[in-house]
C-alpha positions in Angstrom: 0.9 -25.7 -8.8 4.1 -26.8 -6.4 6.1 -24.3 -5.2 9.2 -25.9 -6.0 8.8 -24.5 -9.2 9.9 -21.0 -7.7 11.9 -22.5 -4.7 14.9 -25.2 -4.3 13.5 -28.4 -2.7 16.4 -29.2 0.5 17.7 -32.3 0.0 16.5 -33.7 2.9 13.5 -32.1 5.4 13.8 -31.2 9.0 12.3 -33.6 11.2 8.7 -32.9 11.5 8.7 -31.8 8.0 6.6 -31.5 5.6 3.9 -29.9 7.5 0.2 -31.9 7.4 -1.7 -30.1 4.8 -4.2 -29.3 7.0 -5.6 -25.9 8.7 -6.2 -24.6 12.1 -9.3 -26.5 12.6 -7.7 -29.5 11.1 -9.4 -29.6 8.0 -7.4 -30.6 4.8 -6.5 -27.7 2.4 -5.6 -28.3 -1.2 -4.6 -26.0 -4.1 -6.9 -23.0 -5.1 -9.0 -23.7 -2.0 -10.3 -20.4 -0.2 -8.5 -19.6 3.2 -8.7 -16.4 5.8 -5.4 -15.6 7.5 -6.9 -14.1 10.3 -4.0 -12.2 12.0 -0.4 -11.9 10.1 2.7 -14.1 11.8 4.7 -12.4 13.8 7.4 -14.6 11.8 6.3 -13.5 8.7 6.8 -9.1 9.2 9.3 -9.7 11.6 11.9 -7.1 10.4 10.4 -6.0 7.1 10.4 -3.1 6.0 6.9 -0.8 7.1 5.8 -0.8 3.5 5.7 -4.7 2.9 4.4 -4.7 6.5 1.6 -2.9 5.0 1.0 -4.5 2.2 0.8 -8.0 4.1 -1.5 -6.7 6.8 -4.2 -5.7 3.4 -4.9 -9.3 3.2 -5.5 -10.0 6.8 -8.7 -11.5 7.4 -9.4 -11.1 3.5 -10.6 -14.7 1.8 -7.2 -15.5 -0.2 -6.7 -18.3 -2.4 -4.4 -21.3 -2.0 -1.6 -21.0 -5.1 0.3 -24.4 -3.7 2.4 -25.5 -1.2 6.2 -25.3 -0.7 8.7 -28.2 0.1 7.9 -28.0 3.6 4.3 -27.9 3.4 3.9 -24.2 4.1 0.6 -22.7 2.5 1.3 -19.9 -0.5 -0.2 -17.4 -1.8 0.0 -15.4 -4.9 -1.5 -14.1 -8.1 1.1 -14.9 -10.5 4.3 -16.6 -8.6 4.7 -16.7 -4.5 4.0 -13.6 -2.8 4.5 -15.3 0.9 3.7 -18.5 2.6 2.2 -19.4 6.3 2.3 -22.5 8.4 -1.1 -24.6 7.1 -2.3 -24.1 11.0 -1.9 -20.1 10.5 -5.1 -20.0 7.6 -9.0 -21.2 8.2 -10.5 -23.1 5.2 -13.6 -20.7 4.2 -17.3 -22.8 3.9 -17.1 -23.6 -0.2 
């Protein structure tokens, strides 16, 4: 699923984008693949209300399926639509 279905794609991307679809270990990532987000990135929880941070902390360290990738190459998660995105290098692919 392309997250562009939910988010507008910019006319031009900054240098270095889109990010490579590879995890923290350099393994290729694909939609539907199960990965682990060992630690929530500070950029994800910065300035969020405490209840939102608590909800995100519940998925920390648990297997998550990749919903898709946005135009910047960020990995998106959610069940019926996007919930949050992180950089591909912030996840680790799980064995299949």
